[in-house]
C-alpha positions in Angstrom: 6.0 -16.0 11.9 8.9 -14.7 9.9 9.5 -10.9 9.7 11.6 -9.7 6.8 11.5 -6.2 8.4 11.5 -5.8 12.1 11.9 -2.2 13.5 12.0 -1.7 17.2 11.7 1.8 18.8 13.6 3.4 15.9 14.3 7.1 16.4 16.1 9.7 14.3 16.4 13.5 14.9 18.0 16.3 12.9 18.9 18.9 15.5 15.6 19.8 17.3 13.5 18.2 14.5 12.3 14.7 15.3 12.1 12.9 11.9 11.2 9.4 13.2 9.8 8.9 16.7 9.9 5.4 18.3 9.0 3.5 15.1 7.8 -0.1 15.7 7.0 -2.0 12.6 7.0 -5.7 11.5 6.5 -6.8 7.9 6.0 -10.4 7.0 7.8 -12.1 4.2 5.8 -12.1 1.0 3.7 -9.1 2.0 3.1 -5.8 0.1 3.1 -3.1 2.7 2.2 0.5 2.1 3.9 3.2 4.2 1.5 6.0 3.8 2.0 9.7 4.8 2.5 13.2 3.5 5.8 14.6 2.3 8.0 15.2 5.3 6.4 12.6 7.5 9.6 10.7 7.9 9.0 7.9 5.5 12.3 8.3 3.5 14.3 8.7 6.7 12.8 5.4 8.0 13.8 3.7 4.7 17.4 5.0 4.9 17.7 3.6 8.4 16.4 0.2 7.1 19.1 0.2 4.4 21.9 1.3 6.7 22.3 4.5 4.8 21.8 6.6 7.9 22.2 5.6 11.6 19.4 5.8 14.0 19.8 7.7 17.3 18.3 4.7 19.1 16.4 1.6 18.5 17.1 -1.2 16.0 16.3 -2.2 12.4 16.6 -5.8 11.4 16.1 -6.4 7.7 16.4 -9.8 6.0 17.8 -11.2 9.2 20.6 -8.6 9.5 21.1 -5.6 11.7 20.9 -2.7 9.2 23.4 -0.6 11.3 26.1 -3.2 11.8 25.6 -5.4 8.7 24.6 -2.8 6.1 26.5 -4.5 3.3 24.6 -7.8 3.9 21.3 -5.9 3.9 22.2 -4.2 0.6 22.9 -7.5 -1.0 19.4 -8.7 -0.2 17.4 -5.6 -0.7 16.6 -3.6 -3.8 15.9 0.1 -3.4 14.3 2.4 -5.9 14.4 6.1 -4.7 11.9 8.7 -5.8 14.5 10.4 -8.0 16.0 8.1 -10.5 19.2 8.7 -12.4 20.6 6.9 -15.5 23.4 7.5 -17.9 21.3 9.2 -20.7 23.8 8.4 -23.5 23.6 4.6 -22.7 20.8 2.4 -23.8 18.4 1.0 -21.2 20.1 -2.4 -21.5 23.6 -0.9 -21.1 22.5 1.0 -18.0 21.1 -2.3 -16.6 24.3 -4.3 -17.4 26.4 -1.6 -15.7 24.3 -1.9 -12.5 24.6 -5.7 -12.7 28.4 -5.4 -12.8 28.3 -3.0 -9.9 26.4 -5.6 -7.9 29.2 -8.1 -8.6 27.4 -10.4 -11.0 29.4 -12.8 -13.1 30.2 -11.4 -16.6 29.1 -14.6 -18.4 25.5 -14.4 -19.4 25.0 -10.9 -17.9 23.6 -9.4 -21.0 21.1 -12.2 -21.5 20.0 -11.9 -17.9 19.6 -8.2 -18.3 17.4 -8.7 -21.4 15.3 -11.1 -19.4 14.8 -8.6 -16.7 13.9 -5.9 -19.3 11.3 -8.2 -20.6 9.9 -8.8 -17.1 9.3 -5.1 -16.6 7.9 -4.7 -20.1 10.9 -2.9 -21.7 12.3 -5.5 -24.1 11.4 -3.6 -27.2 13.1 -0.5 -25.8 16.2 -2.2 -24.5 18.5 -0.8 -27.2 17.1 2.7 -27.1 19.0 5.4 -25.2 17.7 6.1 -21.7 17.3 9.8 -22.7 14.4 8.8 -25.0 12.5 7.0 -22.2 9.2 8.5 -20.9 8.8 8.9 -17.1 6.9 5.6 -16.9 9.6 3.8 -18.9 12.2 5.2 -16.6 10.3 3.9 -13.6 10.3 0.5 -15.2 14.0 0.7 -15.8 14.5 1.7 -12.2 12.5 -1.4 -11.2 14.7 -3.5 -13.5 17.8 -2.2 -11.8 16.2 -3.2 -8.4 15.4 -6.7 -9.7 18.7 -7.4 -11.5 20.3 -8.9 -8.4 17.3 -11.0 -7.5 16.5 -9.4 -4.1 14.4 -10.8 -1.3 12.9 -7.4 -0.5 12.3 -4.4 -2.7 11.7 -0.9 -1.3 10.0 1.6 -3.6 9.9 5.3 -2.6 7.1 7.1 -4.3 7.3 4.8 -7.4 4.2 6.3 -9.1 5.3 9.9 -8.9 4.8 11.7 -12.2 3.3 8.7 -14.1 0.0 9.1 -16.0 -3.0 7.1 -14.8 -2.6 4.3 -17.4 1.1 4.0 -16.5 0.3 3.8 -12.8 -2.2 1.0 -13.3 0.3 -1.0 -15.4 3.1 -0.4 -12.8 1.0 -1.5 -9.9 -0.1 -4.6 -11.8 3.6 -5.4 -12.4 4.4 -5.0 -8.7 1.5 -7.4 -7.8 2.6 -10.0 -10.4 6.2 -9.9 -9.2 5.0 -10.8 -5.7 2.9 -13.6 -7.0 5.4 -15.0 -9.4 8.7 -14.4 -7.5 7.5 -14.3 -3.9 9.0 -10.8 -3.4 8.2 -8.7 -0.3 7.5 -5.1 -1.2 7.6 -2.0 0.9 5.9 0.8 -1.0 6.2 4.4 0.4 3.7 6.9 -1.0 1.3 9.8 -0.3 -1.0 8.6 -3.1 -3.9 6.9 -1.2 -5.6 5.5 -4.2 -2.4 3.8 -5.6 -1.6 2.3 -2.2 -5.1 1.0 -1.8 -5.0 -0.9 -5.1 -2.0 -3.1 -4.4 -1.1 -3.3 -0.7 -2.1 -5.9 1.8 -1.7 -3.6 4.8 -0.8 0.0 5.3 0.9 2.0 8.0 -0.3 5.6 8.5 2.7 7.8 9.2 2.3 11.4 10.4 5.0 13.7 11.8 7.5 11.0 12.5 5.0 8.7 14.2 3.4 5.5 13.0 -0.2 6.1 14.1 -1.6 2.7 13.1 -1.1 -0.3 10.9 -3.6 -2.7 9.5 -5.8 -3.7 6.7 -8.8 -1.6 5.5 -11.3 -3.5 7.5 -9.3 -3.3 10.7 -8.6 0.4 10.5 -12.2 1.2 9.4 -13.6 -0.8 12.3 -11.3 0.9 14.8 -12.3 4.4 13.6 -16.0 4.0 12.6 -17.1 1.1 14.8 -19.9 -1.0 13.3 -21.2 1.7 10.9 -18.5 1.2 8.3 -21.0 0.4 5.4 -23.8 2.7 4.5 -26.6 1.4 2.2 -29.1 3.9 0.9 -32.3 2.4 -0.7 -34.8 4.6 -2.4 -38.3 3.3 -2.8 -40.8 4.2 -5.5 -43.2 5.6 -2.9 -43.2 6.6 0.7 -43.9 3.5 2.9 -47.3 3.5 4.6 -45.8 2.6 8.0 -42.2 3.6 8.3 -42.2 2.6 12.0 -43.3 -0.9 11.2 -40.5 -1.2 8.6 -38.0 0.0 11.2 -39.4 -2.6 13.6 -38.9 -5.4 11.1 -35.2 -4.7 10.6 -34.5 -3.9 14.3 -34.0 -7.6 15.0 -31.2 -8.0 12.4 -27.9 -8.2 14.2 -25.9 -6.8 11.2 -27.8 -3.5 11.3 -26.5 -0.9 13.6 -28.8 1.9 12.6 -31.8 2.5 10.2 -33.2 5.9 9.3 -36.4 6.3 7.3 -36.7 9.7 5.6 -39.6 9.8 3.2 -39.0 7.3 0.5 -35.4 6.7 1.6 -34.0 4.0 3.8 -30.5 4.5 5.2 -28.9 1.4 6.7 -25.6 1.5 8.6 -24.2 -2.0 8.9 -21.1 -3.8 10.1 -20.9 -5.9 6.9 -22.2 -5.7 3.4 -25.8 -7.1 3.4 -27.1 -5.1 0.5 -28.5 -8.1 -1.5 -30.2 -9.4 1.6 -31.8 -6.1 2.3 -33.1 -5.8 -1.2 -34.7 -9.3 -1.1 -36.4 -8.5 2.2 -37.8 -5.2 1.1 -39.2 -6.7 -2.1 -40.8 -9.5 0.0 -42.5 -6.8 2.0 -44.2 -5.5 -1.2 -42.1 -2.4 -1.7 -40.7 -1.4 -5.1 -37.1 -0.2 -5.2 -36.1 2.7 -7.4 -32.4 3.0 -6.6 -29.7 1.5 -4.4 -26.3 3.0 -3.5 -23.6 1.7 -1.1 -20.8 3.6 0.6 -17.9 1.9 2.4 -15.3 3.9 4.3 -12.1 3.6 2.3 -8.6 4.7 2.8 -9.4 8.4 2.0 -11.8 8.6 5.0 -9.5 6.5 7.3 -6.5 8.6 6.4 -8.4 11.8 6.9 -9.7 10.7 10.3 -6.3 9.8 11.6 -4.9 13.1 10.3 -7.7 15.0 11.9 -7.3 13.3 15.3 -3.6 12.3 15.2 -3.0 13.8 18.7 -5.5 11.4 20.2 -4.0 8.2 18.8 -1.2 6.1 20.1 1.1 4.0 18.0 -0.7 0.7 17.4 0.6 -2.4 15.5 -2.0 -5.1 15.1 -1.2 -8.7 14.2 -0.4 -9.4 10.5 -3.1 -11.0 8.5 -2.4 -12.8 5.2 -5.3 -12.2 2.9 -6.3 -9.7 0.2 -7.3 -6.6 2.1 -8.0 -3.7 -0.3 -10.1 -5.6 -2.8 -8.9 -8.3 -5.1 -5.3 -8.4 -6.0 -4.6 -7.4 -9.5 -3.4 -10.0 -11.9 
């Protein structure tokens, strides 16, 4: 298994403040990983150590096969980084800004403008390529920032709060673009954010980062199971009438291994299950002669998982589970 990011016991303090505390994290090539935590959790400090922009007090950061502390230049050649605060030359056009960045990265002058236009098209800015950067909206500036990251064809891109200040439609388009870049170019993406919903839409796995500690990593199913056991899915079925014998109904479903708990309250049946068996439940209830008025299903998502870890962070130890290669937070956006 090839890790494009391998952090071992990484620590960083500023005076008496511990910014990053014994960070252990491995990210596989081709993965989209979300580093999730509130402002001040230590996410940006961790990223700066990965890029060789600040030295750790102890531990090691290996990125793209290079020691980030000793081989920082090699790391920077292979990694594209987009900070949360973007800066451009406002009097230059988007294309001119991009060409300038390409030159700074040592790209050959021949064909540089054509390549820059191609990248502008990739990020959806071809029509605005010759407009001054000062006229760009926040969403367009984020795309231009992504173009500057992509211009040198990196193996890994690190995005620090990339959806900050973008309207919902712009966020959706930006995340779809990130997903398509991974699919089309095989990029690995590390996305740092405190926006749970945005992370959930695009990431394969997440790491929950609180007060300098990585409390857990995993996919939604793994984290949900770890916190809520086998009751991660709640299905509520409302019947058109109160069943004549609720105990008999409970007895029928008690033999189902997928059902962890069933509560009958009047005309409502609440099932807690380890997996989604809602269609199977509906078929069986109809077979029993009952009519269904309404069905609702709740699955613990990233909001509940994040809140639970935050609530109990003193009770959890750092835990890195094995990497799994499959869609984890729903279907990947195309």
